[in-house]
C-alpha positions in Angstrom: -62.0 46.9 -204.4 -64.8 45.5 -202.1 -66.9 44.3 -204.7 -63.8 42.5 -206.6 -62.3 41.3 -203.4 -65.5 39.8 -202.2 -66.3 38.0 -205.5 -62.8 36.7 -205.5 -62.7 35.3 -202.0 -66.1 34.1 -202.3 -65.5 31.8 -205.4 -61.9 30.6 -203.9 -64.1 29.2 -200.9 -66.3 27.5 -203.3 -69.6 29.4 -202.3 -72.2 30.6 -204.3 -74.1 33.6 -203.7 -77.1 32.4 -202.3 -75.0 29.8 -200.1 -73.3 32.9 -198.6 -76.5 35.0 -198.3 -77.9 32.3 -196.0 -74.8 32.2 -194.0 -75.2 36.1 -193.6 -79.1 35.9 -193.3 -79.5 38.1 -196.4 -81.0 37.7 -199.7 -79.0 36.7 -202.6 -79.8 40.0 -204.4 -78.0 41.7 -201.3 -74.7 40.1 -202.1 -75.1 40.6 -205.8 -75.1 44.2 -205.3 -72.1 44.1 -203.1 -70.3 42.3 -205.7 -71.2 44.6 -208.3 -70.5 47.8 -206.6 -74.0 48.9 -206.3 -73.9 49.0 -202.5 -71.6 48.1 -199.5 -72.3 46.1 -196.5 -72.6 48.4 -193.1 -69.8 48.0 -190.8 -71.1 45.0 -188.7 -72.1 43.3 -191.6 -68.8 44.0 -193.2 -67.2 42.3 -189.8 -69.5 39.4 -190.1 -68.8 38.9 -194.0 -65.1 38.6 -193.1 -65.9 36.0 -190.6 -67.7 34.1 -192.9 -65.1 34.2 -195.8 -62.3 33.6 -193.0 -60.6 36.5 -193.7 -59.7 40.2 -192.3 -61.8 43.3 -193.2 -58.7 44.8 -194.2 -58.3 42.1 -197.2 -62.0 42.6 -198.2 -61.5 46.5 -198.2 -58.2 45.7 -200.5 -55.6 47.2 -198.1 -52.3 45.4 -198.1 -51.4 43.8 -195.0 -48.0 43.3 -194.3 -47.2 39.6 -193.0 -44.4 39.7 -190.3 -41.1 39.2 -191.7 -38.1 37.4 -190.6 -36.6 40.6 -190.0 -39.6 41.6 -187.6 -39.1 38.5 -185.8 -35.5 38.9 -185.4 -36.1 42.3 -184.0 -38.6 41.1 -181.6 -36.1 38.4 -180.5 -33.7 40.8 -180.0 -35.9 43.2 -177.7 -37.0 40.1 -175.8 -33.1 39.2 -175.3 -32.4 42.7 -173.8 -35.3 42.4 -171.6 -34.2 38.9 -170.6 -30.8 40.4 -169.6 -32.1 43.2 -167.8 -34.3 41.1 -165.7 -31.2 38.7 -165.1 -29.2 42.0 -163.9 -32.1 43.0 -161.4 -32.3 39.7 -160.3 -28.5 39.2 -159.6 -28.9 42.8 -157.9 -31.3 41.6 -155.4 -29.5 38.5 -155.0 -26.3 40.5 -154.0 -28.2 42.9 -151.5 -29.7 39.7 -149.8 -26.4 38.5 -149.4 -24.6 41.5 -148.4 -27.6 42.1 -145.9 -26.9 38.6 -144.5 -23.2 39.2 -144.3 -23.9 42.5 -142.3 -26.3 40.3 -139.9 -23.5 37.8 -139.3 -20.9 40.3 -138.6 -23.4 42.1 -136.1 -23.9 38.9 -134.3 -20.3 38.3 -133.9 -19.5 41.8 -132.8 -22.3 41.6 -130.2 -21.1 38.4 -128.6 -17.8 40.1 -128.5 -19.0 42.9 -126.8 -21.0 40.9 -124.5 -17.9 38.5 -123.5 -15.6 41.5 -122.9 -18.2 43.6 -120.8 -18.6 40.2 -118.7 -22.5 41.1 -117.8 -21.0 44.5 -115.7 -24.6 45.3 -114.9 -24.9 42.3 -112.6 -22.4 44.2 -110.1 -24.6 47.0 -109.7 -26.5 48.3 -106.8 -29.9 47.2 -107.7 -31.4 49.1 -104.6 -31.1 52.3 -106.9 -34.5 52.1 -108.9 -32.6 53.6 -112.0 -30.1 51.0 -112.1 -32.5 48.2 -111.1 -34.5 49.2 -114.3 -31.6 49.7 -116.5 -30.0 46.3 -115.3 -33.1 44.7 -116.0 -33.4 45.8 -119.6 -29.9 45.1 -120.2 -30.1 41.5 -118.7 -33.2 40.6 -120.6 -31.8 42.0 -124.0 -28.6 39.9 -123.2 -30.8 36.8 -122.1 -32.7 37.2 -125.4 -30.0 37.8 -127.6 -27.8 34.7 -126.5 -30.6 32.5 -127.2 -31.8 33.7 -130.7 -28.6 35.2 -132.1 -27.1 31.6 -132.8 -30.2 30.7 -134.8 -30.2 34.1 -136.9 -26.7 33.4 -137.5 -27.0 29.8 -138.6 -29.9 31.0 -140.8 -27.7 33.9 -142.4 -24.8 31.5 -142.9 -27.3 29.1 -145.0 -28.8 32.0 -146.9 -25.2 33.3 -147.7 -24.2 29.9 -148.9 -27.6 29.8 -151.0 -27.0 33.0 -152.8 -23.7 32.0 -153.7 -25.0 29.3 -155.5 -27.3 31.4 -157.6 -24.4 33.1 -159.4 
C-alpha cells in the first residue's frame, strides 16, 4: 500500500523521484526502493515524507481516514449547546444567590436600625462607675456609632446590587 500511495501522491504533486529525494536528503534510489516495495522508510522519515507531500502518514500507509461529516458537526454543536445551557444555568444560580445575599443584608440593616431605635441607646443610662457596665456600654456605643455611619452606605450598595442583578435576568 505504501509503495502505491507514495508513487501516486508524488506524481499528483508533479515531483520526480529525484526532486523528492533532494527534499528528503536521500538518494533517488531510496525513493525508487520505497515505490517498488523493496524497502520502507523508518518512522521519522515517514513523517518527513508525509510533510513534504502535504498529506498525513495515515494516507501514505493506505488507512482510510474519515473526514468529519455534517452529522459529526451537528453532534458537536448539540454538545456545545448543552454546555452553554449548563453554564447559563450556573451563572443564573450565582446571580440569584448574590441577589438573595444582598436582600438579606438590606433586611438585617433595616431590622438593626429598628432595634437601635426601640432601644433608644439604653446603655447611656447605666452607671458607668461599675467597670463591667463601663466596658459593655463603651462596646455597645462603639458598635452603634460605627453601624449608624456605615450601614447606610452598605444599604445603598446592596440596593444597587439588587437592581443590577434583576437586570441580568
